[in-house]
C-alpha positions as CSV (number, residue, x, y, z in Angstrom):
1,M,18.8,65.6,81.8
2,P,15.6,64.2,83.3
3,N,13.1,66.5,84.8
4,A,9.8,66.2,86.6
5,S,7.8,67.4,83.7
6,K,9.2,64.6,81.5
7,Y,9.3,61.5,83.6
8,G,7.6,62.3,86.9
9,P,8.7,63.6,90.3
10,V,10.7,60.8,91.7
11,A,13.9,59.1,90.5
12,L,15.1,55.7,91.8
13,I,18.9,55.2,92.0
14,L,20.1,51.7,92.6
15,G,23.6,51.7,94.0
16,G,23.3,55.4,94.8
17,S,25.4,55.8,97.9
18,E,28.8,56.4,96.2
19,G,30.8,56.6,93.0
20,I,28.9,57.0,89.7
21,G,25.5,56.3,91.4
22,R,26.1,59.1,93.9
23,Q,26.9,61.5,91.1
24,F,23.7,60.5,89.2
25,A,21.8,61.2,92.5
26,E,23.5,64.6,92.9
27,Q,22.9,65.7,89.3
28,I,19.3,64.5,89.2
29,A,18.5,66.1,92.6
30,A,19.9,69.4,91.3
31,K,17.1,69.4,88.7
32,G,14.5,69.2,91.5
33,L,13.6,65.5,91.5
34,D,13.0,63.7,94.7
35,L,15.0,60.5,95.2
36,V,14.8,56.9,96.4
37,L,18.3,55.7,97.0
38,V,19.0,52.0,97.3
39,A,22.3,50.4,98.4
40,R,23.6,47.6,100.5
41,G,25.6,49.7,103.0
42,G,23.4,51.7,105.4
43,G,26.1,54.1,106.6
44,P,27.3,55.5,103.3
45,L,23.6,55.5,102.1
46,E,22.4,57.7,105.0
47,S,25.4,60.0,104.6
48,A,24.7,60.5,100.9
49,A,21.0,61.2,101.6
50,R,21.8,63.8,104.3
51,E,24.2,65.6,102.0
52,I,21.9,65.6,99.0
53,R,18.9,66.9,101.1
54,L,21.1,69.7,102.4
55,A,22.6,70.6,99.1
56,H,19.4,70.5,96.9
57,G,16.4,70.7,99.2
58,V,14.7,67.6,97.8
59,N,13.1,64.6,99.6
60,V,15.4,61.6,99.7
61,V,14.2,58.2,100.9
62,T,16.8,55.5,101.6
63,L,16.3,51.7,101.3
64,T,19.0,49.2,102.4
65,R,18.8,46.2,100.1
66,D,21.0,43.5,98.6
67,L,19.7,43.2,95.1
68,T,20.8,39.6,94.8
69,A,18.6,38.5,97.8
70,A,15.4,36.6,97.3
71,G,12.1,38.6,97.0
72,L,13.3,41.1,94.4
73,E,9.9,41.4,92.6
74,E,8.1,42.0,95.9
75,F,10.7,44.7,96.8
76,I,10.1,46.4,93.5
77,D,6.3,46.2,94.0
78,G,6.7,47.9,97.4
79,V,8.8,50.7,95.9
80,L,6.3,51.3,93.1
81,G,3.4,51.3,95.5
82,A,5.0,53.9,97.7
83,H,6.6,56.3,95.1
84,D,5.8,57.7,91.7
85,I,8.9,56.4,90.0
86,G,9.3,57.7,86.5
87,F,13.1,57.5,86.1
88,T,15.5,54.8,87.2
89,V,19.3,54.4,87.2
90,Y,20.5,50.8,87.7
91,N,24.0,51.3,88.9
92,A,24.3,48.4,91.3
93,G,27.7,47.0,91.3
94,A,30.0,44.5,93.1
95,T,33.5,44.4,94.3
96,H,34.3,41.7,91.7
97,G,38.2,41.6,91.6
98,V,40.0,39.4,89.1
99,G,40.8,35.7,89.0
100,G,40.4,32.5,87.0
101,F,36.8,31.3,86.6
102,L,37.5,27.9,88.0
103,D,39.6,29.3,90.9
104,A,36.6,31.0,92.6
105,P,33.4,29.4,94.0
106,L,30.5,29.1,91.6
107,A,28.5,31.3,94.0
108,K,30.7,34.3,93.1
109,A,29.8,33.9,89.4
110,T,26.1,33.4,90.0
111,N,26.0,36.4,92.3
112,L,27.4,38.6,89.5
113,V,24.8,37.2,87.1
114,Q,22.1,37.9,89.6
115,L,23.2,41.4,90.1
116,N,24.0,42.4,86.5
117,C,21.5,40.3,84.5
118,T,18.6,39.3,86.6
119,G,18.5,42.6,88.5
120,P,18.3,45.0,85.6
121,L,16.0,42.6,83.7
122,T,13.5,42.5,86.6
123,F,13.6,46.2,87.3
124,A,13.1,47.0,83.6
125,H,10.1,44.8,83.2
126,K,8.4,45.8,86.4
127,L,9.1,49.6,86.3
128,L,8.7,50.2,82.6
129,G,5.7,47.9,82.4
130,A,4.0,49.9,85.1
131,R,4.6,53.2,83.4
132,R,3.5,51.9,80.0
133,A,0.3,50.5,81.5
134,R,-0.5,54.0,82.8
135,K,0.5,55.6,79.5
136,R,3.2,57.6,81.2
137,R,6.7,58.4,80.1
138,A,9.7,56.7,81.7
139,G,13.5,56.7,81.6
140,L,16.0,54.0,82.4
141,I,19.7,54.1,82.5
142,V,21.7,50.9,83.1
143,V,25.4,51.4,83.9
144,S,27.6,48.8,82.2
145,S,31.3,48.5,81.6
146,M,33.8,48.4,78.8
147,S,34.5,44.9,80.0
148,G,31.3,43.9,78.2
149,V,32.6,44.6,74.7
150,C,34.0,41.1,74.5
151,G,34.9,38.1,76.5
152,S,37.8,38.7,78.8
153,G,40.0,36.5,80.9
154,L,40.3,37.1,84.6
155,V,36.9,38.7,84.7
156,A,35.0,36.2,82.5
157,T,31.7,36.2,84.3
158,Y,31.7,40.0,84.9
159,A,32.4,40.7,81.3
160,A,29.7,38.4,80.1
161,A,27.2,39.9,82.5
162,K,28.1,43.4,81.4
163,A,27.6,42.4,77.8
164,F,24.1,41.3,78.7
165,E,23.3,44.7,79.9
166,I,24.4,46.3,76.7
167,A,22.4,44.0,74.5
168,L,19.3,44.3,76.8
169,C,19.3,48.1,76.5
170,E,19.8,48.0,72.8
171,G,16.7,45.8,72.4
172,L,14.6,47.7,74.8
173,H,15.5,51.0,73.2
174,W,14.4,49.7,69.8
175,E,11.1,48.3,71.2
176,L,10.0,51.2,73.5
177,S,11.4,54.5,72.2
178,G,8.2,55.0,70.2
179,E,6.1,54.7,73.4
180,G,7.7,57.5,75.4
181,I,10.1,55.2,77.2
182,D,13.7,56.1,77.0
183,V,16.3,53.3,77.7
184,L,20.1,53.9,77.6
185,C,23.1,51.7,78.5
186,A,25.9,53.9,79.8
187,V,29.1,52.0,79.3
188,A,31.7,53.3,81.7
189,G,35.4,53.0,81.2
190,L,37.9,52.9,84.0
191,T,36.5,55.2,86.6
192,D,38.0,56.2,90.0
193,T,35.3,55.1,92.5
194,P,35.4,53.5,95.9
195,A,34.1,50.2,94.5
196,M,36.9,50.1,92.0
197,R,39.4,50.7,94.7
198,R,37.9,48.0,96.8
199,S,38.1,45.6,93.8
200,G,41.9,46.0,94.0
201,V,42.6,48.2,90.9
202,S,45.9,50.0,91.2
203,F,45.3,53.4,89.7
204,T,49.1,54.0,89.9
205,A,49.7,51.0,87.7
206,A,46.8,52.1,85.5
207,A,48.4,55.5,84.9
208,A,51.8,53.9,84.2
209,A,50.2,51.6,81.6
210,G,48.5,54.6,79.9
211,Y,45.0,54.2,81.3
212,V,43.4,57.5,82.4
213,A,40.7,57.0,85.0
214,M,37.5,59.0,84.3
215,D,35.7,61.1,86.9
216,A,32.4,59.7,88.2
217,A,30.6,63.0,87.8
218,E,31.7,63.2,84.1
219,V,30.3,59.7,83.5
220,A,26.9,60.5,85.1
221,R,26.7,63.9,83.2
222,G,27.5,62.3,79.9
223,A,24.9,59.5,80.3
224,L,22.2,61.9,81.4
225,S,22.8,64.0,78.3
226,Q,22.3,61.0,76.0
227,L,19.1,59.6,77.5
228,G,16.5,59.6,74.8
229,K,19.0,60.1,72.0
230,A,20.8,56.7,71.8
231,A,20.6,53.1,73.0
232,V,24.2,52.9,74.1
233,W,26.6,55.7,75.2
234,Y,30.3,54.9,75.6
235,A,32.0,57.1,78.2
236,V,35.4,56.6,76.4
237,G,33.9,58.0,73.2
238,Q,32.2,56.4,70.3
239,Q,35.3,56.5,68.1
240,T,37.3,54.6,70.7
241,A,34.6,52.0,71.1
242,D,34.3,51.6,67.4
243,A,38.0,51.1,67.0
244,M,38.0,48.4,69.7
245,R,35.1,46.6,68.2
246,A,36.8,46.7,64.8
247,L,39.6,44.5,66.0
248,P,39.5,40.8,65.4
249,R,37.6,39.2,68.3
250,G,40.5,37.1,69.5
251,Q,42.8,40.1,69.5
252,L,40.3,42.2,71.4
253,T,40.0,39.5,74.1
254,E,43.8,39.3,74.4
255,A,44.0,43.0,74.8
256,M,41.2,43.2,77.4
257,S,42.5,40.3,79.4
258,A,46.0,41.9,79.4
259,A,44.4,45.2,80.6
260,S,42.7,43.4,83.5
261,A,46.0,41.8,84.5
262,A,47.7,45.2,84.3
263,L,45.1,47.1,86.3
264,F,45.0,44.5,89.1
265,Q,48.7,43.7,88.9
266,V,48.4,40.0,88.3
267,R,50.0,37.6,85.8
268,A,48.1,37.5,82.5
269,R,48.5,33.8,82.2
């Protein structure tokens, strides 16, 4: 669990108004760190900030921002200039839904790439670079998805973008762990969050198909416990992740595509 003595007094939570991001914010605030919460929706963001201030007595700054909008580097520079950020959680997500790659506008795919590839890449370079230049410790958790373990039909771009996050964190962990900079990719499984419900997941259908949704607080707690210990943490468990990756690649893609169809109650082909 991060604390002020290890990374500094302020944590930045991107996508911190609800779901897994909100749970990260709650658990980090409980340890005494002040927060900067960033999300697109001002209402839920302000509500989360009020409740966290009341529960934990920490300072919480809110910033309403679409992380796919132009000027991301300038936005980060502003945050760094105003706050002593030592720990960051990149949990920004999107209501992605399912569907054929060619059946949706190109803009939908590029938006997912911007949010899940360009976003964490830019934040990692700017935030971790600033900490290293000052010879100070830093922590970064990027929240990915089990969709990223292989290519998957119906969520092709989303799966590819989430795979990017896993690979990026593995490389950064290897490069920076010896410099006091901890990087972890937290790979979430099916988790009951407002964003997943907005995406159209049927949790009733998921349960009928044998999928058990995780609790967002458990995902955040597990990820925080692994920061500084590993490059990647799988919320479903390492044994389950290893078993999936041991399957022939084509078989795994078939299984993941069928799972997407089942969760969203659409035809597999």
